[in-house]
Each structure stands twice: as C-alpha cells, then as structure tokens.
C-alpha positions in Angstrom: -25.9 -13.5 -11.2 -25.7 -12.8 -14.8 -22.7 -13.9 -17.1 -22.0 -10.6 -18.5 -21.4 -7.0 -16.1 -21.0 -3.7 -17.4 -18.3 -2.2 -15.1 -20.4 1.2 -14.2 -21.2 2.8 -10.7 -24.8 1.7 -10.9 -23.6 -1.9 -11.1 -22.9 -2.4 -7.2 -23.8 -0.3 -4.2 -21.1 2.5 -2.9 -18.7 1.5 -0.1 -17.7 5.0 1.4 -14.3 5.5 3.7 -11.3 7.1 4.5 -7.5 5.6 4.5 -6.7 4.8 8.0 -5.5 8.5 9.9 -2.1 7.4 10.6 -1.6 7.0 6.8 -2.7 10.4 5.8 -0.3 12.8 4.8 -2.2 15.8 3.9 -5.7 16.4 3.3 -9.0 14.6 3.9 -9.5 12.3 1.2 -12.6 10.3 1.1 -12.7 7.5 -0.9 -15.8 5.8 -2.8 -15.6 2.2 -3.8 -18.1 0.2 -6.4 -16.8 -3.3 -6.1 -18.5 -4.9 -9.0 -17.2 -8.7 -9.1 -15.5 -10.0 -6.0 -14.7 -13.9 -5.9 -11.8 -16.1 -5.8 -9.6 -13.7 -4.7 -10.4 -11.3 -7.9 -11.7 -7.8 -7.0 -12.9 -5.7 -10.0 -14.6 -2.2 -10.0 -14.3 1.4 -10.1 -12.8 3.3 -7.4 -12.8 7.6 -6.7 -11.2 9.7 -4.4 -11.1 13.2 -3.2 -7.8 15.3 -3.1 -5.0 14.6 -0.4 -2.2 12.3 0.2 -1.3 9.1 1.9 0.9 6.4 2.1 0.3 2.8 0.8 1.6 -0.6 0.8 0.4 -3.6 -1.8 0.4 -7.1 -0.6 -1.6 -7.6 -4.0 -2.0 -7.2 -7.8 -3.4 -4.6 -8.8 -4.2 -3.1 -12.8 -5.8 0.6 -13.0 -6.9 2.8 -16.0 -7.6 6.2 -14.6 -11.0 7.2 -15.7 -10.7 11.1 -14.7 -8.8 13.4 -12.5 -5.0 13.5 -12.0 -3.0 11.8 -9.4 0.7 11.3 -8.1 2.2 8.1 -7.3 5.7 8.1 -5.6 7.4 5.1 -4.8 9.3 4.6 -1.8 12.5 5.0 -3.5 11.4 8.5 -5.0 10.1 7.9 -8.1 7.1 9.5 -9.2 4.5 8.6 -11.7 2.3 11.2 -12.4 -1.3 10.2 -13.5 -4.2 11.2 -15.7 -7.6 10.1 -17.6 -6.5 7.4 -20.0 -2.9 6.1 -18.3 -3.1 2.7 -17.2 -0.8 0.7 -15.2 0.4 -2.0 -12.9 0.8 -2.4 -8.9 2.7 -5.4 -7.8 2.7 -7.2 -4.8 5.5 -5.1 -2.4 5.0 -1.6 -4.1 5.5 1.0 -1.1 5.2 4.8 -1.1 2.5 7.1 -1.7 -0.9 8.2 -3.5 -1.3 11.6 -3.9 -5.0 13.2 -5.3 -4.4 16.2 -6.9 -8.0 16.4 -8.6 -10.6 14.6 -8.0 -9.6 11.0 -9.6 -11.6 7.8 -10.6 -10.2 4.7 -12.0 -11.1 1.4 -13.1 -9.5 -1.6 -11.3 -9.1 -5.3 -11.2 -7.0 -6.6 -8.2 -6.0 -10.1 -8.1 -5.1 -11.7 -4.1 
C-alpha cells in the first residue's frame, strides 16, 4: 500500500446504499461512498447523496468539506446549518437531527471513531 493517496473516487470501489427506511423523512436518497482509507478507527473518503431527508445521530467525530451541491443539516434543537460547495464543518459525537440533501451533494470526509 502506498504512503501517498489521492482522495478521488478512482482510489476506491464505490459502495451504494440508502439510509435505513425508518430514518427517511422524505425522498429516496441514495448514498455512494468511496472509502479511500480505513484503519485504526480512521475513515477517509468521498461521499455523495441524491436528494432526500433523513434522521442522523453521530457517535463518531467527523470533519467534512462540501465539494458540490446543497444540503441543510438541522440540529435536534432546530438550529439550521445550510451547506454549499466550499463549506467545511465538524460534527461531534452526540450530534443528532436531520440531513436534507436539496441538490445532489458530494463531500470529502475524515471520521474518527
């Protein structure tokens, strides 16, 4: 395994899935993940979702940077976080609320368990 990796979809096989049906609020979001790095509780890659809205609950720490599209994350207390290409953010363990993809959204991410 090389010590240098480009973070591109060609660096990993895509995994396609949907949120669990009981979490979906609207739409039919389809998630594609290119998990480029996975070791010692660290995950790094690219994630994309088609439009829809679903419930989220984070037990892990995650850094994200939106590469394309528009989304809206809403915390359990109702605080809204509109996201667009170029926005970077961190979701800490314990965050819960909803994620709504308004326009197909692509992000890169680093997750630490």
